[in-house]
C-alpha positions as a LaTeX table, in Angstrom:
\begin{tabular}{lrrr}
\hline
Residue & $x$ (\AA) & $y$ (\AA) & $z$ (\AA) \\
\hline
Met1 & 69.22 & 78.75 & 107.64 \\
Asn2 & 72.82 & 79.26 & 106.57 \\
Pro3 & 73.24 & 80.51 & 102.98 \\
His4 & 74.79 & 78.28 & 100.36 \\
Ile5 & 78.41 & 79.25 & 99.78 \\
Thr6 & 80.03 & 78.98 & 96.36 \\
Thr7 & 83.80 & 78.85 & 95.81 \\
Ile8 & 85.41 & 80.13 & 92.61 \\
Gln9 & 89.06 & 79.92 & 91.60 \\
Phe10 & 90.50 & 82.36 & 89.08 \\
Asp11 & 93.51 & 82.05 & 86.79 \\
Ala12 & 95.46 & 85.26 & 87.36 \\
Thr13 & 97.49 & 84.75 & 84.19 \\
Thr14 & 94.35 & 85.50 & 82.16 \\
Phe15 & 94.07 & 89.02 & 83.61 \\
Ser16 & 95.21 & 91.68 & 81.14 \\
Ala17 & 97.00 & 94.73 & 82.50 \\
Asp18 & 94.88 & 97.84 & 82.08 \\
Asp19 & 95.41 & 101.60 & 82.29 \\
Ser20 & 94.61 & 101.77 & 86.00 \\
Leu21 & 97.39 & 99.32 & 86.84 \\
Met22 & 99.83 & 101.07 & 84.53 \\
Gln23 & 99.16 & 104.42 & 86.15 \\
Leu24 & 99.72 & 102.93 & 89.59 \\
Leu25 & 102.94 & 101.22 & 88.58 \\
Gln26 & 104.31 & 104.28 & 86.81 \\
Ala27 & 103.40 & 106.70 & 89.60 \\
Lys28 & 106.16 & 108.07 & 91.78 \\
Ala29 & 105.81 & 107.43 & 95.50 \\
Tyr30 & 107.53 & 108.89 & 98.53 \\
Tyr31 & 109.47 & 106.52 & 100.76 \\
Asn32 & 107.08 & 106.85 & 103.71 \\
Glu33 & 104.20 & 105.70 & 101.49 \\
Leu34 & 105.80 & 102.41 & 100.59 \\
Ser35 & 105.00 & 100.25 & 103.61 \\
Pro36 & 102.54 & 97.42 & 102.94 \\
Asn37 & 100.06 & 98.80 & 105.49 \\
Asn38 & 100.05 & 102.22 & 103.84 \\
Val39 & 99.65 & 100.68 & 100.40 \\
Tyr40 & 96.73 & 98.61 & 101.63 \\
Ala41 & 95.04 & 101.56 & 103.34 \\
Ala42 & 95.39 & 103.82 & 100.31 \\
Met43 & 94.07 & 101.24 & 97.87 \\
Phe44 & 91.32 & 100.18 & 100.25 \\
Asn45 & 90.02 & 103.70 & 100.89 \\
Asn46 & 90.50 & 105.23 & 97.46 \\
Thr47 & 89.99 & 102.37 & 95.05 \\
Phe48 & 88.23 & 99.52 & 96.73 \\
Phe49 & 84.84 & 101.13 & 97.19 \\
Tyr50 & 84.11 & 100.28 & 93.61 \\
Gly51 & 81.32 & 100.69 & 91.12 \\
Gly52 & 81.68 & 98.49 & 88.11 \\
Asp53 & 80.28 & 97.17 & 84.89 \\
Ser54 & 81.20 & 93.52 & 84.49 \\
Ser55 & 79.90 & 93.51 & 80.92 \\
Asp56 & 82.80 & 95.69 & 79.72 \\
Thr57 & 85.05 & 93.40 & 77.71 \\
Ser58 & 87.00 & 96.08 & 75.83 \\
Gln59 & 90.69 & 95.40 & 75.41 \\
Pro60 & 92.90 & 97.99 & 77.11 \\
Gln61 & 95.81 & 99.59 & 75.36 \\
Gln62 & 99.19 & 98.46 & 76.63 \\
Pro63 & 101.30 & 101.39 & 77.88 \\
Gln64 & 105.05 & 100.97 & 78.09 \\
Leu65 & 106.60 & 99.63 & 81.28 \\
Ser66 & 110.22 & 99.01 & 82.13 \\
Lys67 & 111.51 & 95.48 & 81.64 \\
Lys68 & 111.88 & 95.18 & 85.41 \\
Leu69 & 108.22 & 96.01 & 86.04 \\
Leu70 & 107.06 & 93.77 & 83.22 \\
Leu71 & 109.03 & 90.89 & 84.74 \\
Met72 & 107.56 & 91.55 & 88.19 \\
Leu73 & 104.04 & 91.69 & 86.76 \\
Ser74 & 104.56 & 88.42 & 84.92 \\
Leu75 & 105.90 & 86.72 & 88.05 \\
Ala76 & 103.09 & 88.14 & 90.19 \\
Leu77 & 100.41 & 86.77 & 87.88 \\
Lys78 & 102.02 & 83.33 & 88.02 \\
Gln79 & 102.32 & 83.33 & 91.81 \\
Ala80 & 98.81 & 84.52 & 92.66 \\
Arg81 & 96.19 & 81.86 & 93.48 \\
Pro82 & 92.95 & 83.88 & 93.57 \\
Gln83 & 89.97 & 82.28 & 95.28 \\
Ala84 & 86.59 & 83.80 & 96.02 \\
Phe85 & 83.75 & 82.66 & 98.28 \\
Tyr86 & 80.31 & 84.18 & 98.03 \\
Cys87 & 76.68 & 83.64 & 98.92 \\
Thr88 & 73.37 & 85.17 & 97.84 \\
Leu89 & 71.03 & 86.98 & 100.23 \\
Glu90 & 67.48 & 87.28 & 98.95 \\
Asn91 & 65.62 & 88.98 & 101.81 \\
Asn92 & 65.88 & 90.61 & 105.25 \\
His93 & 65.45 & 87.27 & 106.97 \\
Gln94 & 68.71 & 86.10 & 105.41 \\
Asn95 & 70.49 & 89.42 & 105.87 \\
Phe96 & 72.38 & 88.85 & 109.10 \\
Met97 & 74.74 & 91.80 & 108.57 \\
Leu98 & 73.39 & 95.04 & 107.20 \\
Ser99 & 69.60 & 94.87 & 107.04 \\
Asp100 & 69.46 & 98.38 & 108.53 \\
Val101 & 71.69 & 99.74 & 105.75 \\
Phe102 & 70.70 & 97.88 & 102.58 \\
His103 & 67.14 & 96.98 & 101.72 \\
Asp104 & 67.28 & 95.87 & 98.08 \\
Tyr105 & 67.93 & 92.28 & 97.08 \\
Pro106 & 69.64 & 90.18 & 96.00 \\
Met107 & 73.04 & 91.09 & 97.43 \\
Tyr108 & 76.24 & 89.06 & 97.37 \\
Pro109 & 78.56 & 88.99 & 100.41 \\
Phe110 & 81.99 & 87.68 & 99.45 \\
Met111 & 85.55 & 87.06 & 100.55 \\
Leu112 & 88.51 & 86.66 & 98.24 \\
Thr113 & 92.24 & 86.13 & 98.58 \\
Leu114 & 95.34 & 85.78 & 96.43 \\
Gly115 & 96.61 & 83.03 & 98.71 \\
Gln116 & 99.68 & 82.32 & 100.79 \\
Glu117 & 101.77 & 81.98 & 97.62 \\
Tyr118 & 101.33 & 85.64 & 96.78 \\
Glu119 & 102.17 & 86.64 & 100.35 \\
Arg120 & 105.48 & 84.81 & 100.07 \\
Phe121 & 106.09 & 86.41 & 96.69 \\
Cys122 & 105.71 & 89.88 & 98.21 \\
His123 & 108.02 & 89.15 & 101.13 \\
Ala124 & 110.65 & 87.62 & 98.85 \\
His125 & 111.59 & 91.10 & 97.61 \\
Thr126 & 114.21 & 92.88 & 99.70 \\
Leu127 & 113.90 & 96.35 & 98.18 \\
Val128 & 111.09 & 98.49 & 99.60 \\
Ser129 & 110.24 & 99.77 & 96.12 \\
Glu130 & 109.83 & 96.21 & 94.81 \\
Gln131 & 107.60 & 95.30 & 97.75 \\
Tyr132 & 105.52 & 98.37 & 96.97 \\
Tyr133 & 104.99 & 97.33 & 93.36 \\
Ala134 & 104.18 & 93.76 & 94.41 \\
His135 & 101.49 & 95.02 & 96.80 \\
Ile136 & 100.06 & 97.40 & 94.18 \\
Ile137 & 99.77 & 94.54 & 91.70 \\
Gly138 & 98.12 & 92.42 & 94.38 \\
Met139 & 95.45 & 95.01 & 95.19 \\
Trp140 & 94.78 & 95.46 & 91.47 \\
Leu141 & 94.35 & 91.69 & 91.12 \\
Leu142 & 91.76 & 91.73 & 93.91 \\
Gln143 & 89.81 & 94.36 & 91.98 \\
Arg144 & 89.85 & 92.24 & 88.86 \\
Cys145 & 88.62 & 89.26 & 90.90 \\
Val146 & 85.65 & 91.29 & 92.14 \\
Glu147 & 84.77 & 92.08 & 88.52 \\
Arg148 & 84.98 & 88.40 & 87.59 \\
Leu149 & 82.91 & 87.52 & 90.64 \\
Ala150 & 80.18 & 90.00 & 89.69 \\
His151 & 80.09 & 88.44 & 86.24 \\
Ala152 & 79.73 & 84.99 & 87.81 \\
Cys153 & 76.79 & 86.34 & 89.83 \\
Gln154 & 75.28 & 87.54 & 86.52 \\
Val155 & 75.46 & 91.13 & 87.71 \\
Thr156 & 76.33 & 93.67 & 85.02 \\
Thr157 & 76.18 & 96.97 & 86.93 \\
Tyr158 & 76.98 & 97.09 & 90.61 \\
Cys159 & 78.72 & 98.70 & 93.54 \\
Ala160 & 81.05 & 96.74 & 95.78 \\
Val161 & 81.19 & 98.05 & 99.35 \\
Tyr162 & 83.79 & 97.12 & 101.93 \\
Pro163 & 83.95 & 97.24 & 105.73 \\
Gly164 & 85.70 & 100.42 & 106.78 \\
Ser165 & 84.59 & 102.36 & 103.69 \\
Ser166 & 81.99 & 104.39 & 105.63 \\
Lys167 & 80.69 & 104.91 & 109.16 \\
Glu168 & 77.61 & 102.84 & 108.30 \\
Ile169 & 79.82 & 99.88 & 107.41 \\
Pro170 & 82.54 & 99.83 & 110.08 \\
Leu171 & 85.62 & 97.68 & 109.79 \\
Gln172 & 84.14 & 95.33 & 112.40 \\
Val173 & 81.88 & 93.91 & 109.68 \\
Asn174 & 84.99 & 92.07 & 108.49 \\
Arg175 & 84.55 & 89.83 & 111.53 \\
Thr176 & 80.97 & 89.03 & 110.53 \\
Leu177 & 81.97 & 88.25 & 106.97 \\
Phe178 & 84.82 & 86.10 & 108.22 \\
Ser179 & 82.38 & 84.10 & 110.35 \\
Val180 & 80.17 & 83.49 & 107.30 \\
Phe181 & 83.07 & 82.09 & 105.28 \\
Ser182 & 85.08 & 80.71 & 108.21 \\
Lys183 & 85.27 & 77.14 & 106.92 \\
Gln184 & 86.51 & 78.20 & 103.49 \\
Ala185 & 88.82 & 80.83 & 104.99 \\
Gln186 & 90.47 & 78.40 & 107.36 \\
His187 & 90.94 & 75.89 & 104.56 \\
Cys188 & 93.11 & 78.35 & 102.61 \\
Gly189 & 94.87 & 79.89 & 105.63 \\
Ile190 & 92.97 & 83.16 & 106.05 \\
Thr191 & 92.94 & 84.62 & 109.57 \\
Ile192 & 91.61 & 87.85 & 111.09 \\
Asn193 & 93.29 & 89.77 & 113.92 \\
Glu194 & 92.00 & 91.93 & 116.77 \\
His195 & 92.04 & 94.98 & 114.47 \\
Tyr196 & 89.71 & 93.24 & 111.98 \\
Met197 & 92.44 & 92.98 & 109.35 \\
Phe198 & 92.98 & 89.84 & 107.30 \\
Ser199 & 96.04 & 87.75 & 106.70 \\
Pro200 & 97.30 & 87.11 & 104.05 \\
Leu201 & 97.39 & 90.85 & 103.40 \\
His202 & 95.89 & 90.50 & 99.93 \\
Thr203 & 92.55 & 89.31 & 101.23 \\
Ala204 & 89.33 & 91.32 & 101.14 \\
Ala205 & 85.69 & 90.88 & 102.05 \\
Gly206 & 82.68 & 92.94 & 101.02 \\
Ile207 & 79.25 & 92.97 & 99.45 \\
Ile208 & 78.32 & 93.27 & 95.77 \\
Leu209 & 75.16 & 95.35 & 95.34 \\
Pro210 & 73.49 & 95.24 & 91.91 \\
His211 & 71.89 & 98.48 & 90.85 \\
Ser212 & 69.81 & 99.86 & 88.00 \\
Gly213 & 69.16 & 103.55 & 87.70 \\
Thr214 & 68.42 & 105.26 & 91.02 \\
Thr215 & 66.60 & 102.42 & 92.78 \\
Met216 & 69.50 & 101.20 & 94.90 \\
Cys217 & 70.60 & 104.70 & 95.91 \\
Lys218 & 67.11 & 105.77 & 96.98 \\
His219 & 66.88 & 102.85 & 99.39 \\
Cys220 & 70.45 & 103.01 & 100.66 \\
Thr221 & 71.19 & 104.76 & 103.96 \\
Ile222 & 74.83 & 105.53 & 103.15 \\
His223 & 74.33 & 109.20 & 102.33 \\
Glu224 & 78.01 & 110.07 & 101.97 \\
Cys225 & 78.67 & 107.38 & 99.39 \\
Gln226 & 81.00 & 108.59 & 96.63 \\
Phe227 & 78.78 & 106.91 & 94.02 \\
Arg228 & 75.49 & 108.55 & 95.01 \\
Asn229 & 76.00 & 111.53 & 92.68 \\
Ile230 & 77.37 & 109.31 & 89.93 \\
Leu231 & 74.60 & 106.72 & 89.92 \\
Thr232 & 71.70 & 109.11 & 90.43 \\
\hline
\end{tabular}
């Protein structure tokens, strides 16, 4: 039986800039790091394997940004059209993807995108540095959407794992996730290529795994997970 799929739309203008975004925007970058593919790979590998607490509602302090960056951030938030699709897997019978890796339930496979509008916004900038900042803001927005999604799933503490983040979860799992949400993906223009990468670029798929204490880590077969030492 196919799982029930829920669609959620987010209002990006309600997302408050936090310290992590400010640090990314203020960081200096070398020219060869500024291509969209390199930005995506860096954010995906270093930031997107995420452990979160969706109950944290503290208000971040607002560091100072240049007027140019503040304007770009404001425009980016207005252009983004975040949508998320997710389902709930309750047991091994429903787990068509990673039953040999994860054994605790429930888990929440998802796909989310900032939409074609944000893709056009990124490509509208002619300067490489501006494209870089637009992509950084986009990846940060995807992170915030995952946090909102976890809250919608009534999950307070969790890890979000992504295809390509470990050898146990190869990038090919993107194809499986795409097939789960294919109807919703096609409706908003999401495609996947032969390298298992999504278009629009600011699209991601993964699995939210609730955890409490050491239970999830004891049952998980990803032994090189960066959160194992943190959560246990």
